[in-house]
N, C-alpha and C positions, 0 to 999 in steps of 0.2 A: 602098644597103647593104644587105647582107646580114645578119637577125640572125644570131648566135652565142650557140652554150652549151658550154662545156665540161667534159665530165664527169671526175672526179676518183674515187679511191675512198679510203676510208680503211684501206683492206686489201686482200687478193689472197679471191676468192670471193663478194665481195661482191654483184653481179649490175651490173657496168657495162654489162658488153656487152647484157644484158639491158636496161637502162634506155635504151640506145642506139639499140638495134632499137626500145624500143615512145616515143620521141619522135619517132623520124623517122615512124615508120609514122603515127602524128599530125600533126606536123608535114604531112606530104603531101598532108595529108585538109585541112588547113586554106592553108597555101604552095603548094603543088602542085611548085616546084622545091627539092626536097634536094641536102644536101650531108655531107658525109662526109670526117674527116680523122684518121690516126692519125698525129701527126708525129711520134712515136717509136715505133718495131715494136721489139718484142723477139720477136718470134716470127714469123719468115721461111716466104713460103708464097710459091709460082711462083704466076698466074694469067695466063691468057694471054699471057704470054710476059714479066710482068712478075713482077717482085719484089718483092711488098709483105708487110704486116703478115697472119696470119689473120685479123684484124676485120677488115682492110680489106677482106680476100677477100671474107668473108661480106656483109658489109653489098655489096656492089658485086654481087653475085647475087642478093640478096636484095631490094633494091631497083632493078636493073637500072641502075648505075650503071658500066658497064666503061668508057664515055669517057673516066671521071674516073680509072681506076687510075692515069696518072703522076703524078696529083698527092694522089693518099689516101695514101701510104708515103713521103714524103720523106725520111725516114732508117729505113733498116731496122738491125736490131741482129742482130750472128751472133755465136754462142760467144766466138770471138776477140775482139771488139769492144775489149773494154774492158781486153785488156791490149796492143794494137793503139793505144788512145788514151792508156794511158799512158806507151809506146814512143816516143809522138813521131808517128808513120806516120800517124795520121790528121790532114787538117787542122781543128781541132775550129771555128777563127774559119771557116771557109767552111757550115757547117751553118745555122745560126740562119738565114741568104741563102738557102739551098734550102728551108726551110720556112717562109720566109715567099715565096717566087717560088710555089710551089707553090697555098699560103692563097688568096693575090691572083688566082691564072686561077681556081679555085674559084668566090669571088666575083663573078665576072664573071655566070656565067648560074644562080645559086639566091637562093634566099629565105630561106633557113635551114640555119646548118651548124652539122652536131654535132661538136667537136671530142673525139675519146676520148682521155685520158690513160693512161698505164701500170703496172701495180699502183698501190701505194702511190705519195704528192705526191713521195719522194725518188729515184723511180727514172727513171735519167738522170742522174744527178750524176754520173756520171764521164766523159759527153762534156759538163760544162757545161748538160744539157740535162735537168733536174727539170721533173716536172708544173709544177712552180709558174711555173719561171723560164718556160715555155712558151706557158704563162697571161698571163702580163705581156706578153712575145714581142707576142701574138697579140691583146691586148687586150682578153681576152676573159672575162668575168663567168663565176665557176667553178660550179658541183651537185657538192656533194661526197655520196654517195650511201656511205651505211653501215648496217651489220648492226643488229636491231633490239634491242631492250633499252634499259634508263634507264641504267644508272650505267657502263658498258662503253662507249656512246654517247659521252654530256659527257667521259669521258676521252680515248679516242682522237681524237674531234672537234678537243679542246683540243690535243691536239699536232699534228695533221694540219694544222690551220688555222694556223697558228703560222709555218710555211715557208712558205706564201701569204702573210701579212700580210710576212712577212721579203723577199719578192721585191716587193712591192706588188702581187699580183693582189689582186682583189677576189673573194672567196666572199659568194656572193648566199644562195645556198641551200642546206639541208639536208638531203638528199633520204633517210629514213628506211628502208629497205627489209629485206623478210625478216621482216615485223611476225608475231603470232601473233594471228591474228583475231578471239579472245576479248578481247584487251588492247588489241586495235588502239589504239581511241582515248582508254583509258585512260595507255598509252606516250606518243602524239603530246601528252595534256595533260603530263604531267609535262614532255615534254620543251622545249617551248613556253613553258614557263614556269620550267626550267633555262635557256634561254640568251633571256630576254626582255632587250631592252637590247643584244644581238647584233648584229653587222648583219648578220644574214641570218635569212631565213625559213626554219621548221619544216616540213619539206611529206611528204604516206604515199607511200609507195615500195609496193609490193608488199605479199601477205599471203606468209607462211613456204608455201610448196610446193614438197615431195620432189621432185613429177614433175620439176620444170624441169632441177634437177638430176642426176635418173636417166638413166641413158643408155639407148642402142636396141641393137638388136641389131647394127647397123652398127659402132655404138662397140666394142662388144664385141670384133667381128672384128677392126677394127684395136687394139683392147689388147690381145686375145691372140695377133693374129698369125694368124690360123687361118681358112679359108675358114667360109663357111658352108652348110650343105646342106638341103634340104628346101625348103620352103615361103618362095624369096626374095622373093617381093612383100612381106613382112611384116618387112623389113631399116628398116624406118625407126618399128617398132612402141617403144613406149616401155617399159619392163622396172621395174616398180612394188618390186616385192621378189626375193630370190635368197634358194630356200631347198636344202641339202642334203637329198638324198633317202635319209637312214640308217635311218629308221625304217622299221615294219615298209609294205607295201603299201596296205593300207588305212590306217595312219597317216596317209600322207604323202599321199593323197587327198584324206582328211576336214581336212587341213590346209593345203590349197591355198587360197591368197589371191591375191587379183588382180593378172592381167600379172604370173606370175613365171615367172623362169629358172628351172630346177632343174639342181642336180648330182648328176648320179646315173651311177655306178661302171658300168663297162663289164659286169661279171659279176652285176650286178642283173636279169636277165632278165626276171623275171615283172612287175618295177616300170616296167622302159624298155615291154615292150609294153603295160602298162596305161597309161602315159600317151601311147602313142601312138594309141589306139584312143579315149581320151578326148578325146585332140587333134581328132578327128573330131563330136565330138559340140556343138554350138552350146551347151550350155547349160555348157559347158568351155571355148570358145575361148575367154569371157573372161579365163581364169584364167591358161591356161598360152598364155605366150611360146613356148616352146622348149625347149630340151635343153642340157645342158654335157655330155658324157660322157669322163671318164677314165677312167685304170686301162689295164694294161700286157695284159692278156687283151682277145682280142679277141674281139668280140661275135658272138654266136653266128650262124648262119647265116640260123635262120628270124628270130630276133629282130630282125636287120639287114633283113632284105626287111620286116618287118611296121613298122620306123621308116619305113623309103623310102615303102611304102604310103601310110602316113598322109599324108606332107608336112608331117611336120611338122619346125620348124625346128631344127637341134642341130648342133654343135659336137663335133668329134673333136679330144684330145691323147692322146699317152703319154708325155708329158713331163712333166706338172704336176701335182700332187696333188690332192685336195679340196679340203683345206683352206686351198693356193697359190689355187688358182681362186676361191673364197670372198675371200682378203681383196685379190686383183687387183681384183678386179671390185665390191667394196663402197667399196677404198678410194679406187676414182676418183673424180673430180670432173669430171662431164662435160660439157665445153663444145660450146656449140651450134656447130655447122655448115649450110652452106648443103641440105644433104642432111636435117637435120630437119625435115623437113616441119611433121611434126605437132604440133613445140614449139612450132613458128616459127607458126602459126597459134593457139594458144593463149596469147603471149607479147602478141599483135598482139588477141586477142580480150579480156587480162586485162586490157595496159593502156587500151583502151577504157573497160574497165570501173571500174578501180582507179585511172586516173593521169586528177588535172584539168591537163589542158594547157593553159589556155588563163591557170591560176591563174600554174602555173608561169610559160607566154610572160607573163605581167606583171609577174614579178618581175626577168626578164629584160631587158623588155621594151630602157630606154636604155643604152646604152654604158658603161662605166667611162671615169671621169674618167682623161684621161692624165698 
């Protein structure tokens, strides 16, 4: 029988998929044959001709699990699924059997299976398939991933574990993620004492690293629906900072920070030429990821020639203002894709450094009582 763990989260953007990738990476080193399942997939995607959840597609590509695709997303939710369920157009009583059958197929050849929930614990209730109900159905012990802090974590865990208790699912561990490094030990100490006597262990997750939520040039291209010009080999480079080139050319260059994407209007010839030339210098390459050039005015012929010759990555648009571009890019919470190889390498490295897999594995060693 395979070891299994159900990954739930106290809310959105907590890092649930990052933890799933991390646990699979570490489990693969210990057990070899790993499997993944997203029983209820609210983000449809098509991979190898199979309709799956985006997270299942990611895991299949990262860990080479293409053969398991038919079983990784047994229930895929589309935009009209909720209305169809309420209108009685979906046979809800068939969905649990579909999930159980898919899990049974995975268990035939896997030693360790990560089952990832969707969103917060109540997601899927319209289909009678909340996270808590699925965890109970699969008799899978639950790891609840929460954000950092103390008071907020205590409050959200109290609320979210209540649904699992109601459904009879067993929450074995609370993994506190996005911890501030300087307060890591103190935060975990307070939470361990606050949850003393509770039927779950408090475990430490990753320290807060904005880079894991930062976009790549590839992500910005999809976000803005614009082609990337220039050095396309940098398409997976992570953007740490977004800076508006509104000050003088000298001031902008003085304020350059590590791995910056600069928004510079098409009329700023001097600044565009300077940045294009700086991009060719090794000492500045680490600071400049690329450019976004908005503006209704054409870039001058000579400036465009210098930009193209420098091979600096850039996007060009005359539809969005600098303010709109800044808001769109900085408001986006970048989700990991299989193309984000730099991020995936970082996640695996951090997992080996920060997650005590043996401790987590021990907590989830025995199956819940039926």
